[in-house]
C-alpha positions, -999 to +999 in steps of 0.1 A: -588-384+284-567-379+316-533-375+330-510-402+318-485-421+343-463-450+347-476-485+364-472-523+343-500-544+324-513-563+359-526-529+375-531-515+343-554-545+339-567-536+377-569-501+367-595-513+338-615-537+358-621-516+381-631-488+362-656-508+346-674-522+373-678-488+385-694-478+357-716-508+352-734-528+386-743-554+362-706-570+364-693-597+381-664-614+387-660-651+392-621-672+395-609-704+414-589-683+435-613-651+435-603-650+479-569-658+474-540-635+489-528-635+451-559-620+441-556-632+402-517-622+400-525-591+418-552-580+388-580-580+410-570-569+445-587-543+459-616-543+438-641-553+464-634-521+482-647-503+452-677-523+443-686-549+473-675-582+476-710-595+470-696-589+429-665-610+436-676-647+439-653-676+448-659-702+424-657-743+428-627-761+413-651-774+384-642-749+352-668-768+332-690-752+359-682-722+362-682-710+324-712-728+328-725-702+355-713-674+340-728-680+305-764-684+317-755-643+339-749-635+308-780-643+290-799-629+320-780-594+318-749-598+338-714-587+324-694-619+337-655-619+336-640-653+346-603-655+357-585-685+352-549-691+366-536-708+333-548-710+296-546-749+305-572-742+331-602-737+303-593-768+285-615-782+307-644-758+299-639-763+266-677-773+257-690-744+272-669-721+259-675-732+220-704-749+220-722-724+245-707-691+243-689-691+212-729-698+190-754-682+210-755-657+193-759-670+157-781-700+165-811-680+182-811-654+154-790-627+172-815-628+203-790-636+229-762-623+235-734-636+254-715-606+275-687-625+286-649-620+293-627-650+299-593-641+312-562-668+309-527-662+316-502-678+297-466-682+298-438-698+313-407-697+339-400-718+368-399-755+357-436-750+346-432-778+323-452-791+295-488-787+317-488-749+329-464-735+305-485-738+277-499-709+244-529-722+233-544-689+216-548-711+181-573-735+199-598-699+208-591-683+174-599-710+156-635-706+162-661-686+150-680-662+172-650-656+201-629-622+196-594-632+212-569-602+229-536-607+233-522-575+247-486-563+256-482-530+265-498-514+303-519-485+276-535-516+255-541-540+280-564-517+306-582-501+276-593-532+255-602-549+293-625-520+292-639-526+256-635-565+262-657-558+292-682-538+271-683-563+246-722-577+241-706-611+229-675-638+241-643-621+241-611-641+255-586-619+269-549-641+267-527-628+291-483-635+293-477-636+326-440-617+323-462-589+304-478-584+336-446-565+347-438-544+315-437-512+323-456-482+301-470-444+303-510-454+308-539-425+309-552-427+349-594-428+346-620-442+321-607-450+281-613-475+257-587-486+234-606-503+198-605-541+194-585-543+157-555-555+160-521-549+148-504-518+166-472-505+142-443-496+172-419-496+152-414-481+109-385-497+092-378-501+052-357-535+047-384-560+067-414-569+087-415-586+121-451-589+135-451-604+168-478-618+194-476-605+235-440-613+251-423-623+217-434-581+209-410-571+237-383-595+219-384-586+185-382-549+199-353-562+212-339-575+182-353-546+162-333-525+186-302-546+174-305-551+136-308-511+130-268-515+154-258-533+119-279-522+091-309-537+088-344-515+095-371-528+107-409-523+116-421-542+141-461-546+144-478-561+176-507-581+166-532-571+204-563-592+187-561-626+166-599-632+161-606-609+140-574-611+124-570-574+106-541-576+086-539-545+064-515-526+083-492-562+077-500-562+041-492-525+040-458-532+059-445-563+041-454-540+007-432-517+014-403-539+027-410-573+007-400-597+039-418-609+068-406-630+100-436-641+125-424-646+158-451-666+184-460-674+220-469-700+203-462-731+185-446-724+148-472-747+131-506-743+129-500-708+147-507-677+141-478-668+131-483-697+100-517-677+098-509-647+088-481-663+070-506-676+046-527-646+045-498-621+033-486-649+002-518-646-006-523-611-008-488-598-015-473-624-031-458-606-062-444-583-031-423-606-015-385-605-019-382-636-001-402-666+014-415-651+055-400-671+081-418-682+110-403-685+146-422-699+171-420-734+198-408-768+183-431-794+178-429-814+212-443-805+250-417-780+267-393-803+294-398-790+331-358-792+338-337-760+333-313-776+315-334-788+289-356-753+279-320-729+262-335-733+224-370-739+230-386-704+232-378-677+205-358-647+221-343-619+202-308-632+199-329-660+172-350-630+153-316-611+149-296-646+133-329-656+116-328-617+102-295-611+096-291-644+076-325-632+053-307-600+045-278-611+039-252-594+070-222-605+078-219-630+105-194-614+126-215-584+131-251-608+132-232-626+163-217-592+176-251-585+177-262-612+198-232-612+222-247-578+230-286-591+238-269-619+260-248-591+276-281-577+282-291-604+301-263-606+330-268-638+333-301-648+343-313-684+341-336-689+307-365-689+319-369-658+338-374-624+316-362-591+334-351-580+366-386-563+370-403-593+368-417-602+405-434-639+402-439-664+418-458-678+391 
C-alpha cells in the first residue's frame, strides 16, 4: 500500500473513482450536473483529464431514464457510476433500481450482471427542509439484490468506492454531505476496502454504541465525554448496512451488556431498529438493560432554523441517554453536555463544524 497522507472524504471519493476508472476503460460516469462547475460536490472534478471527456456523460433531468440507460449499459459490459445530488432524486428511479437493477441477476439465473454504482447524497443544512434533507437508506437496504454502503471516514470511502465499482452487481453508496469534509489519513494510489460491515473505532467495557455515517462522528465525540465522566464506550461504525453483518456488534454487546444505536434516519423502521432486533434475538441473555434507539422523530424535518433544534441526534443527546442508562449523576452528565456545547462555539444547529465548506 502506498504512502499515507491527510485528505477529506470528498477528495478520497474522487481519488477512488479516478483510480478505478484509469484501470478499467469500461467505467463511465453519468450525472445531472456532471459538467457543472460543482462537479457533484467536487467528487468528479478533473476526471476528464485522466480518462477523457467521452466517459463523463451529462444527462437530462430524467432520473428514471438516466438509471435505465445505466442499467442497460451495465448489462452490455460497462461499469456505470451514477451520481444523484440528493437521495430524493433516486425516488424517481425506484422502478429501475428495485425491479430492474436489483433483480436482474436473480431472475436470469445468474446470466445477467449489473455492475452499477448509484451514489446518493443525504444530510441536512441551511434550510433544506422536508424534501432535501432526508436519510432514506432504509428504503434501499430493504431490497435483496442491492448492497448499501454508508462510509464516514476518507480511508473507508476511497477503498469502498473502488470495491463498489468493481463489484459485479448494484451497489448504493450513500454519502452524508457533512462527511465529505471529514479529514483522515488515506493511502495514495489504488487499494480496496472489503464491503463487510462495521469497524470498531473505539473499545470500551460499559456500553456499545453502533452508528451510521455522520452519526459516527457524534458518537465518537459522545464517547470522549462519557469517558471523562466514568463510562467506557465501544463505538462501531456500520459502514455497510446491506448486507447487514453484525458479528462484531454481537461480540461487543456480549462484553458490555448495553447497546445504543444512533441513526441518520428515522428511529422507527430504521437501521437501528433492525440492529436492535437482531441483537435481542441473538444476545438477549447478555443484555443488562433494554437497548436504546436514537434517530429522527416521526415527522418531516422543518425548513425553519428556529424549529430544527432537537430534531437531529447529536453527541449531547447520546451522552444524556448513555449517562441515564449507566446511572451517572445528572450533574456529571450536564457537565459533559456543557463541554460539547462549548466546542460548538455558538454555531447554528444546521452547520456542523468550521471545516464544512458547503454550499449544498
